[in-house]
C-alpha positions as CSV (number, residue, x, y, z in Angstrom):
1,X,-8.3,-4.8,1.2
2,X,-9.8,-3.8,4.5
3,X,-7.5,-3.9,7.5
4,X,-8.4,-4.1,11.2
5,X,-5.7,-3.0,13.7
6,X,-6.1,-4.4,17.2
7,X,-3.9,-1.8,19.1
8,X,-3.4,-2.6,22.7
9,X,-2.7,-5.5,25.0
10,X,-4.0,-9.1,24.3
11,X,-4.8,-11.4,27.2
12,X,-4.0,-15.2,27.2
13,X,-6.4,-17.0,24.8
14,X,-6.8,-14.1,22.5
15,X,-4.9,-15.5,19.6
16,X,-6.8,-18.9,19.8
17,X,-10.2,-17.2,19.9
18,X,-9.5,-15.0,17.0
19,X,-8.1,-17.9,14.9
20,X,-10.7,-20.5,15.9
21,X,-13.8,-18.4,16.3
22,X,-13.5,-15.0,14.7
23,X,-11.6,-15.7,11.5
24,X,-13.8,-18.6,10.3
25,X,-17.0,-16.4,10.7
26,X,-15.2,-13.5,8.9
27,X,-14.4,-15.6,5.8
28,X,-18.1,-16.4,5.5
29,X,-19.4,-12.8,5.4
30,X,-21.0,-11.7,2.1
31,X,-18.5,-10.3,-0.3
32,X,-15.4,-11.5,1.4
33,X,-13.0,-13.4,-0.8
34,X,-10.4,-14.1,1.8
35,X,-9.2,-13.2,5.3
36,X,-6.1,-13.7,7.5
37,X,-4.6,-12.5,10.6
38,X,-1.0,-11.1,10.9
39,X,0.7,-11.6,14.2
40,X,3.7,-9.5,15.2
41,X,6.9,-11.5,15.0
42,X,9.9,-9.2,14.8
43,X,9.5,-5.5,15.8
44,X,11.8,-2.7,14.5
45,X,11.9,1.1,15.1
46,X,9.5,1.1,18.1
47,X,6.1,0.4,16.4
48,X,2.8,1.0,18.2
49,X,1.5,-1.9,20.4
50,X,-0.5,-3.7,17.7
51,X,-1.6,-7.1,19.0
52,X,-2.6,-8.2,15.5
53,X,-3.7,-7.0,12.1
54,X,-6.7,-8.6,10.3
55,X,-6.7,-8.4,6.6
56,X,-9.9,-8.9,4.6
57,X,-9.8,-9.3,0.9
58,X,-12.6,-8.4,-1.7
59,X,-12.8,-8.9,-5.4
60,X,-14.2,-5.5,-6.0
61,X,-15.2,-2.3,-4.1
62,X,-18.9,-3.2,-4.3
63,X,-18.1,-6.4,-2.2
64,X,-16.9,-4.3,0.6
65,X,-20.1,-2.3,0.6
66,X,-22.1,-5.5,0.5
67,X,-20.3,-6.8,3.5
68,X,-20.6,-3.6,5.5
69,X,-24.4,-3.5,4.9
70,X,-25.0,-7.2,5.7
71,X,-27.0,-8.3,8.7
72,X,-24.3,-11.1,9.0
73,X,-21.8,-8.3,9.8
74,X,-23.9,-7.2,12.7
75,X,-23.8,-10.6,14.2
76,X,-20.1,-10.8,13.5
77,X,-19.5,-7.5,15.3
78,X,-21.2,-8.9,18.4
79,X,-18.8,-11.8,18.3
80,X,-15.8,-9.5,17.9
81,X,-17.1,-7.4,20.9
82,X,-17.3,-10.5,23.0
83,X,-13.7,-11.5,22.3
84,X,-12.5,-7.9,22.7
85,X,-14.3,-7.3,26.0
86,X,-13.0,-10.6,27.5
87,X,-9.5,-10.8,26.1
88,X,-8.3,-7.5,24.9
89,X,-7.5,-4.1,26.3
90,X,-7.1,-1.4,23.6
91,X,-9.0,-0.2,20.5
92,X,-9.9,-1.6,17.1
93,X,-9.6,0.6,14.1
94,X,-10.0,0.0,10.3
95,X,-8.5,1.2,7.1
96,X,-9.8,0.4,3.6
97,X,-6.9,0.2,1.1
98,X,-6.7,0.5,-2.6
99,X,-4.3,-2.1,-3.9
100,X,-1.8,-1.0,-6.6
101,X,0.8,-2.7,-8.6
102,X,-1.4,-5.4,-10.0
């Protein structure tokens, strides 16, 4: 699982653009088996200002590498940059996870 953290402040229209424009393209990238966006609902213990978390699922580690090296990802990053520049003030960071307990 690869996770993208959008840490900062979202402007009006941000959620719609991510759900309607970014997520469908993300799901089509080579190697991606699924993707979804988590939106904060209830906050506890003063968490950081995370506007959303994007989860991207892969069947195996090689699929992550394939997605990362794909030309489609370059085009996708341009789309993300457009949305971020227009509707988001903050930073985007990523963490790749190993999934346990399966």
